[in-house]
N, C-alpha and C positions, 0 to 999 in steps of 0.2 A: 103166625100168619105172615105170608110174604106180602110186601108192599106192591100194589098195582101202580105202575107208572105209565105215562103216556108220552110217546115221542112227538116231535113237532108235526108229524103227519097224521096223528090221531090213532095210531096203532097202540094197543096195550100189551104189556107183558108183565109177568110176575118176577120180582127181584127180591130175594131174601135180604133183609137189612143185616149187614155185618160191619162191625167197626174195623174197617180194613184200610190200609194205606192206599189201596187201589180204588177207593170209593170217593165219589164227589157228589155235588148237587148241581141242579140246573133248574131254570124256569122254562116251561113249555106252554105254547098256545095251541089249544085244540081247535077242531073245526067249529065248535060252538062259540069260539071267540074268547074263552076264559083263559086266565093264566094260573098255573098251579105249580107249587114247589114240589120237586120230586128228587129221587136219589138214583144215581147211575154209577156204575163201577167200570173201571178199565176192562174188567172181565167181559162186560156186556159189549163194550165197543170192540174188543178183540174178536169176540164170537161173531158179531155182525159182519165184520170185515174179513174174517177168515185168517186172522194172524194171531200170534201169541200175545199174552199180556206183557211180556218182556219187550216185544217189538213196539207196542203202543207206548210203554213207559220210556223207551229210548227215543222214540220220535218226539215225545213231549219235552225231552231234555236236549233235543237237537243234536243227538249223537251222529257222528259221521258215518257209522257203519250201517245205516238204514237207507235203503234205496229212496231216491227223491220222489218217485211216483207213489210208493207206499207211504212215505211220510206225508205227502200232500193229501192223500185220502184220509189218513188218520186225523190230521190237523183240521181238515174240512169238517169231519164228523164231530170232532171235539168242539169246534167253534159253533156249529149248528145247535149242539146241545147245551152250549154255554157251560161246559164241564169245568169244575174246579176241584182239585184234589183235596182230600181230607188230611190236612197237614198235621192235625192233632193226632189222628190215628197213625199216620206215618211215623211220627216221632216216638210213639209207644213201641213200634216195631223196630225202628232203626236205632233208638236211643239218642237221636239227634233232632233238634228243632230247626236247624239252619238259621238260627237267630242269634245275634250278638248284641249284648247290652252295652250302651255307652252312657256313662253318668259324668256330667261336667258341671262346674259351678255356675256357668252363665252361657245360655244359648245365644244371646245377642252379641256377645263379644266376638269380634272377627277371628281372633286366634282359635277359639274352640270351634267356630263355624267352619273354618278352613280344615281343621283336623277331621271333623265329621265328614266333610265333603270328600277328602282324600281317602279316608277309611272306608266309607260307604262304596265309593266307586270300585276300589280294589276287591272288596268282599263280594260285590255283585258279580264280578267276573268268575268267582268260584261258587256262585249260586248260594251265597249266604247274604243275609239281610240284617240291617241295623235297626235297633230300637233305641231311641235317644231320650234321655231324661235330664232335667236340670235340677241341681240341688239348691240353687239360689244362694250358694255359699253358706248353707245352713247344715251343720253336721248331723242333726237329727233327721232332717228331711233326706239327706243323702242315705242314711241308714234305712229309712223307710222305703225309699225307692229301690235300694238293693234287695231288701227282703221281698218286696213285691215281685221283682224280676226273678229272684231265686225260685219263687213259687211257680213261675211259668217255665222252669227248666230250660233256661237259655244255655247255649253251648259254651259261651265264654263271656267274661266281663272285661270292659275297658273303663278305667276310672281315673279321673283327675280329682283326687280327693281333697276335701276341705277339712278333714279330721285333724285333730291335734296329735293323735297317735293312731297306730294301725290296728288296734284291737278289733274294731268292728269289721275290718276287711278280712281278718283271719277266718271269719265264718264262711266266706266264699270258698276258700281252700278246703275248709272242713266239710263243705258240701260236695267236694270233688269236682268243682268247676274251675277251669283255668282263669287266672286273673292277670291282666296287664295294667300296670300303672303308667299314666302318661303325664308329662310335665312336672309332676310332684311325686317324690319318693320319700321314704322314711328311713332314718338311720337304724341299723340293726334289724331291719325287716327285709328278709331275703324274698324278692319278688321280681317278676319280669317287669322291665321298664323301658320306655322309649321317651326321649326328651332331648333338650338342648343343654349344652354346657353353660349353666347360668353364671358360674364364676367368670367364665370367659366373656359373657355378655357385659358384666360390669367392667371388666378389664379393657375390652375393646372400646367402649364408650368413653372411658376416662382417659385412656391413652390418646384418643383422637382429640379430645378437648385440650389436653396438654400440648399436643402437637400444633394446635391452632393458636397457641399463645395464651390460653386461659391461665390465670394465676390463682384465682379463688374459686374453687369448684365445689358445688353443693350437690346433694342427692335427695330427690324426692322418692323415698323408698316404699316398697310394697308391703304386703302382709308378712307376719312372722312365720311364714312357711319356709321350707328349704329353698324355694325359688327366690323369695324376697331376701332371705338371709345370704344366699350365695352371691346374688348380684351386689348386695351391699358389701360383702367381703371382698369381691373383686374390685370394687370402687375404692375401698379404704386401703387395701394392700397396694394398689397401683399408686395412689398418692404417697404412701409411705415409701415406696421404692424410689420415687422421684424426689424425696425429701421435702414434700409439700405439706403445709399445715392443714389441719381440719378443725377450724374453730368451732366453739359451741354454737349450736343452732344451724349448722350447715348440713345436718341430716334431718329431714322433716318426714315423719311417718304419715303415709296416706291412708292407713287403716286397713282393716280386713276386707273391705269391699272395693278395693282399688280397681277391680275388673269391671264390676257392674255399674258403678257410678263414678268412674275415674275422672271425667271432666270436672264435675263439681268439686271433687277432692283435690284435683290439680289446681283449681282456682284458689281454694282455701290455703293450700300449701304455699302457693306463690305469694299470698298475702304475708305469710311469715318471712319468706325470702326477701320481699321488698322492704321489710322493716329492719333488716340486718344492716349493721354498719361495721366494717365496710360491706357493701353489697356484693354478692358473688357475680362473677363475670362468665361463669359456665355452669350448666345444670344437666345432670344425668337423671332422667325420669324413669321410673320403674317400667312403665309401658307407654304406648302412644296415646291412649285416651287421657292419662294423667298429663302427658306433655301438651296435648291440645288445650286442656283447661288452663294449664300454667301459662301457655303462650297467649291465650285470650286475655288473661288478667294482666300480663306484662304489657301487652299492646295498650290496654286501657290506661295503664300507669305511664304511658309515654316512653316505655323502654324500646330501644331499637334492637331488633334481632337480625343478625347475630352480633353487630358491633357493640351494643351495650350489654348483651347477654346471649351467649351461644347455648343452644338447647339440643339435646339428643334424647330420643325415646327408644322404645323397644317394641318390636312386633312387625314393623314394616308393612302396615296395613295398606290395602289397595288405594286408599284415599290420601295417604301420607304425602304423596308428590303433588297433590292438587290443592293443598292448603294455601292461604294467603302468602305465607312464607313456607315453602315445602320443607317438611320435617326430616332431618337426619334420623335414622333409626337402625337398630340392630335387628337384622332379619333372623327370626327364630326357626325358619323353615317349617312352618306349621303344616303345610300341605304334605311335605315329605314325612313329617311325624305320623300323620294319618296313614300314609301309604306303607311306611315301615311297620306300623302297628298291625295293619292288616296282614302283612307277610308273617309277622310273628304269631298272630292268632292262628293262621292256617298251619304253621309249623307245630304249635302247641297241640292242636286238635289231632295231629297225626302222630304224636309222641306219647309215651306212657306218663302218668301223672308225676312220677318220681324224677323226671328230667330236671336238671339244674336250671335255676332261673337265668334268663337271658337279659342282657343289658345293652341297649343301643343309645349312645349319647352323640348327638349331632353337633358339629361345629357351627357356631353362629357366624354371620357375615355383616359387616358394617356397610350401610348404604348412606353415603354422604350427600346431603342436599344443602339448600341455602340457609337453613336454620343454624348451621354450625360452621359453614365454609367461610373462612376468613383469609386463607392463604392462596 
């Protein structure tokens, strides 16, 4: 049986229901004043206006090869019917959902928020849209979120993984879906990657503290991921290269959740630093939230920053320059990571699955402010 639909002027017509990418739905008000949910297709709009379905489709996509007058008529009719395309049916025909999945450990953290913003803006330009999920730094939750997204046939995955190993991520590739890792990669796991040079992050921060005259430099280190490990390696190797000692207790671990509750962990780490004898005169913090907590506790203890203790963070968050003592920080170029990831995603969707993994590593930049400037 065909479905009887009513347009906004009360006329009725029979439209066979078909699961078609050119089918949508709208709400219409008849002369009797009621509102009724109905189904309309591009085919019906095209027939009414005397144009082809392709013309209607191109007008909806704002293609430049459609006359402005024709486009205006089509858009007016579509707006009046409140037409929405059936994206699920379209994905069955085209094999594409136009949806990209992003899974990150922490949605509140400014670093990942900036990545999502840059990624989403660039994808939108290509008529792709972002679905965002947080794993809360929980490996099992990350796996659950990915499995749920896989069931919805997303076109590509972008993941900042909190896994100890990449085994669960291999299932994305096995499902034939492109994967891009951001911020965190895995040894011996060939995969597309976009991130910053974390070894260089540790090196830049430490070189700066040495140049400012610091003689006893400590590190509030992050989680035992490749990010935390590489920053710590850059820190240690720079001290070693300058012949500087690294006494016991001068590396304080902030734990696995350094992103989500960094201020609390930074305060706790600073408690350990304040108890050291001799006390460090320079601190490199894993990220800016850890640095903020550490600075707060140092202020409470009467430490003068930077004269009594110079501090450098990482992330260059938008509020870093607005703190009581503006925070020196290594800029990870988070917005650019998002934009470069979007470019990689679009490249992957246009290439065969066998294409070799691509690797984009951005150079960090030190932003010097009052928390470490002594010269």
